[in-house]
N, C-alpha and C positions, 0 to 999 in steps of 0.2 A: 582800979583798972586804968591803965594809961590810955587816953583817948588819942585818936589820929592827929588831932591838932597839936597835942602835946608832943607827939613823936616828931612832927614837922618842926615845931619850935626848937626842940632839943637838938635835932639834926642840924638845923641852920646855925644854932648858937655854938654847938660843940664840935660838930663834924665838918663844918664849913658852909659858907653861904652858897657856893656853887652846887654842892650836893643837895642842899635844901631847895634851891631853885629848880633843879632837875626834877626832884620829887613833886614839887608843886606843879610844874609843867605837865607832868604825867597824871595829874588829877589828885595828888595827895594820897594816893592809894598806899596802904600799909600791908605788907605781906604778913600772913599769920601762920599758915601751914602749907605743906605740899605733899603730894604723893603721886608717884608714877608720872604721867604726862601733865598733871594738873597742879594748879596753885590757887589758894584761896586767900582773899584779903579779909581784913577785920570787919568789913561791912557785909560779908557773906557772898561777895562776887567770886565766881569761879572762872579761872583763866586757863587757857591752853598754853603750856610753856614751850616755846620754840626759841628761848633765849638762854641766858646763863653763860654766854661766851664759850659754849662748847663743853661745859662741865657735865651736863646731864645726859650723857650718852645712854646710861641705864635708866634714865628717868630719876625722879626724886625718891629718896629713901627706899631703894631697892631692898626687899626684905632679906635677901641673903647677905648683903653688905651690912645692913643695920644689925642683923643678928650677930655677925662676926665682930663688929665693933662693940656692941653691947657686952658680949662675952668677954672681950679683951678689957673693956672699961672696968668691969666688975672684978677682974682678976689681976691685971698688971698694965695700966695705961702708959706709964712713963718709965723708961729703964734707967739704970745707974750710970750708963755710958762706960762701964768698966767690964762687967761680966758679959759673957756671951748672951745674945738675945735671940730666941728662936723665931719670933714673928718677923724680924728683919731678914734673917737667913731664908725663911720661907718665901717672903715677898721677892727677894732678890732672885731666888731660883725660879719662881714663876715668871718673872720678867725676862730673864735670860732665855727661858724656854721658848718664848715667842719672838725674841729679838733676831735681827739679821745675824748671819753667821759671823763669828769673830768677836762679837760684843759680849765679853764675859765678866766684866767688872761693873759694879753699880755704886753710884753715890746718890743717896736719897736726900731730898729736901722738901720744902713745903710748896712755895710758889714756883712757877715756871722760870721767872727771872733768876731764882737761886740756882736752878739747873744750868742756866746760861753762865752764871758766874763760875760755877765749878768747871765748866768746859773752858772758859777763858783762862782759868788758873792752870788747867792741864796743858793748854797751849803755851802758857808762859814758862812752865817748868822745862819746856823743850826749846826755849829760845825763839818761840813764834811771836815776835813782837809786831809784825805787820798783820793787822786784823782786817779782813776784807768781807764786807757785807753787800747787800743789794739795796738799791733805792726802793722805798716802799716796804722794806723789811721791818718786822717787829719782833724783838727778842726780850722785852722787859724794860723796866725803868730804874733798877738799881744802877749805880754809876758805871759799872763795867758793861752791863747789858745795854744801858742807854746809849753808849757810844755806837752800838750797832743798830739801835732803833732809829730808822731813818725818818725823823720828823723834827724839824727845827723848832716847832712850838714846844716840844718836850725837852729838847736839848739846850735851848738858848739860856735859861736861867742858871745852868750848871756848866756852861762851856769851859770855864777854866779848870774844872775838875775832871773833865773827860779825857780818856785815852783817845788819841787820834785814830779813827778807823777810816778805811777807804770804802767809798760807795761806788758800785758799778750798776748800770741798768740791769734790772732783772730780766732774764731771758736772753741776754746778749753774751754768747760764749766768747766772742772775739774780745769784748771789753774785759771780761774776766781773765782771759789769757794775758792780756796786756798788763792788768793789775798784778797778777801773780809774777809775771816776768819769767825769764829763762830759768832762774833758780828760785824755787819757792820754799827752800828749806827753812826760811825765817818767817813763813806766812801761814795763816790759818784762815780758811774760808768758811763762813757761816751762811747757810741758805735754808729757806723753807721750801718744801716740795710744792706747796701751794701757799701763797701769801694770804694768811687769814685776815689780820687787822689791816693789811694793805688793800683789802677789798675782794678777797677770794680770787686772787689773780692766779690763773693756771698758766704755767710756762709753756713755751713751744715744745713740740715733741722732740725728744733727743737732747734737750738742753741740759737736764740734770745728769744724764749719762756722760755727756761731754764735760761737764764741770768736774765730775768725779775723775774722768780720764786725765784731765789737765792736772788735777791735784796729785794723782799718782805719778804721772810722768815727770812732774817738776818738783816733787817732794814736799808739797804743801799738805798741812793737816786739813781734813775735811770734817766739818761738824754739820749734821743735818738736824734742823729744828722741827720736830714732829709734835711739839707741845699741843698744837691745835689739831693737826691732821692724823695723829697716830691712834692706835688701839681700835681701829675700825671706823672712825668718824668718816673717812672718805671711801669706805667700802672694801678696804683691804686692811690687814693688820697695820701695815705701814704704807703710806703713800709712796715711799721710795721703792717699794716692791715693783711698781709699774716700770721703773727704769733699771731694776736690778742693782740698786744702790747698797753699798757696804761701807758706811762712813766709819771714820775713826772714833767719832763720838756721836751718839744719838740722844736727843733731848725729848723727854716725854713728861706730860703733866695733864692739866685740865681734867680728863676723864679718869685718871689713874686712881683717884680716891673714891670713885664710884658716886660722886656727887654728895658724899657724906663727910669726908675729912679731906683737907687740902694735902695733896701729895704730888711731888714731882721727882724726876730722877734724871741723871746723866749716865747713860750706859757707854762704856768705853772698851776699846781693845786693851789687852795687857800692855802694849807698847805705849798707848796714850795715857794710861793710868799709872805708869811706872813710878813716878815720883810719889803718888798717893800710896802706892803699895809699900814703898820704902819707908815712909814716915806717916804714921796714922794721925799725927797732930798737925800735918801741913795744912789741911783744910777741914775744919770741924764746925759743927753747930750743935748746940745743946739738944735741940729737938729733931735733928737729922735722924731718920730711921726710928722715930719713937714708936713703940709697939702699937699704939692706937691707930696711927696712920698705916702701919705695915699690915695690920689685920684688914683694913679697908682695901689696900692695894692688892693683897694676895687674893682676897675673895672676889674683887672686881675682875681680876684676870681669869680666875677660874669660871666665873659666871659668863664672861664674854665667850670663853672657849666652849664650855659645856652646853650653853644655850644657843650656840651658833649665832651670836648677835652681830658678828662682823658681816656675815652673809645677809642678815636681816637689814643692816644698814645699807648695804648695796642694793638690795631689793626695794627698800623703801625709796631710796633716791631714784631708782629707775622708774618707779611708779609716779612719783611726785613731779619730777622735772618736766616731762612732756605735758602734764596737766597744767602746771604753773605757766609754762611757756605758751600753751594754747590760750589761756586766759589773758596773758599779757598781749599776745598778738591780736586778740579780738578787742580788748578793752582799752589799752593804753600803750601802743607801740612807740609813741613819741616821748612820753614821760618816763616810762620804764624801759631804758635803752637795751638792757641785756640781763639775762639770768644765767648764771654759770656756777660750776662747782662739781663736786663728786660725792657720792654717798649721801650722807645727811649733813653736808656743809654746802649751803646755797648762798650765793652773793647776788643781791638785787641792785643793779647799777641804774641809778636815776640820772636824768638830764642835769640835775643840780642838787645841791644840798638841801635847798628849801623843799623840794618835792619829796626828798627822802624823809625829812622831818615830818611833813604832812602825812605821808604814808604810814610812818611809825605811829602817829597819833590815831589814825584811822584803825590800825590793827588793834591798838589798845582799846579803842571804843568797841571793837568786836570781841574784846577780851582774849586777844592773842598777844603774847609777849615775844618781841623780836629784839635784836640788838643792832646798834650802829657800829661802824668800823672806826677805830681810833686813828688809823692812818689814811682813811678815805671817806671824807664827808658825804659824798653822794651815794655811798653803798650801805645798804642794810643787809643783815645776815639772818638766815634761818638756820638753827641747829636743833632740829627736832630729835627727841629720843628715839632709839631704835625700837622701842617698845610701843610705838604708835599702833593704836587699834583703828579699824575702819572708821569709827565715829570721829576719831581725832583727825584723820585725813580729811573727812568731809567738812569738819569745822574749819580747818585751816584753809581749804580751797574756797569755801564760802566767804570767809573773812578776806581772803586775798582778792577775790573777785570784787567784793564791795569796795575795798580800798583802791583797786585799780580804776574802777568806775569813778570814784571820787576824784582822784588826781587827774584823770583825763579831762575833767571839766576845768581844771586849773591850767592845762596846757593849751586847749583849744581857744 
């Protein structure tokens, strides 16, 4: 049996010193199994899982998704890439069923960054060589996506290999209009409806609708990145629904595989997808739309719909946000500056990164897993599953209260 110390040593030696250091900082805990809202470590500790970077919308190992994947695994996990494959057709139909109007084509991938790459290629096939993103945006770390991920720390080592992308302030419609210019026929705009890794930044009312209007008016392609916010995470099927958005391309991931298999997708209008329609070899991947992932995606979408989990996400967020805010107002208003978000996506904005780190460790000490934000050091994120039970909510609030009280002592 592999001991925890061996896991740490092998991680540090083979997966990288930085990864090993992070594991050590978090107590050298080793994940062993998970189910629903809970996670267990090898030493028998039970944790409440509010982390996973948004993957566990259904919780861990949802029985319907596990059953669908198990059945597919036993029968036909990987396709030939030549013959027709029913699981892929099924997943695509389920995804289009709940997509904004006009999005009829689907390209499946694994990670969210691969969906971004597909969208970038769709833009390129139409001569969209000016790529416009937002400061604080996060769209992945493969080379194309990295050009849009607005963080110099991640970009600097690869600067010579990156496409030049334009960054504008998030939420500033005038700056976006200036970047697009009078003629946007050579431009493609990428935006998140809420910036997840940027710190759960919610744009001003009307900004996204105006961004879409500018793209339509000036002929720019509009890509909406809902990899973090989509499929009910923010309390609606798509966050773009709030502003009536109908993008040319919609990116989805994180929750799409039900927390069981990695799956992402780029949904597109027929016009945006035209070059991919004409040449099936233009953009391919051996494991794109592999039956195993497709079984997970299709069952995830059916489960979300049939169990009304989008509404459950909205309801859970409406219960938790005022309670978290009340604790923050009472216990640590100076250290925890703001709590924001929608549905089951919460951003905790601290006065500085050190306080955020201290808070994360306190939550781990109370056996609650949370996440930091890759593009915003002072912001931690809570992404609880929609399947939270009352005892889960009580556990989270108690741990949150304890952590707030702890960091208040560091501020005063």
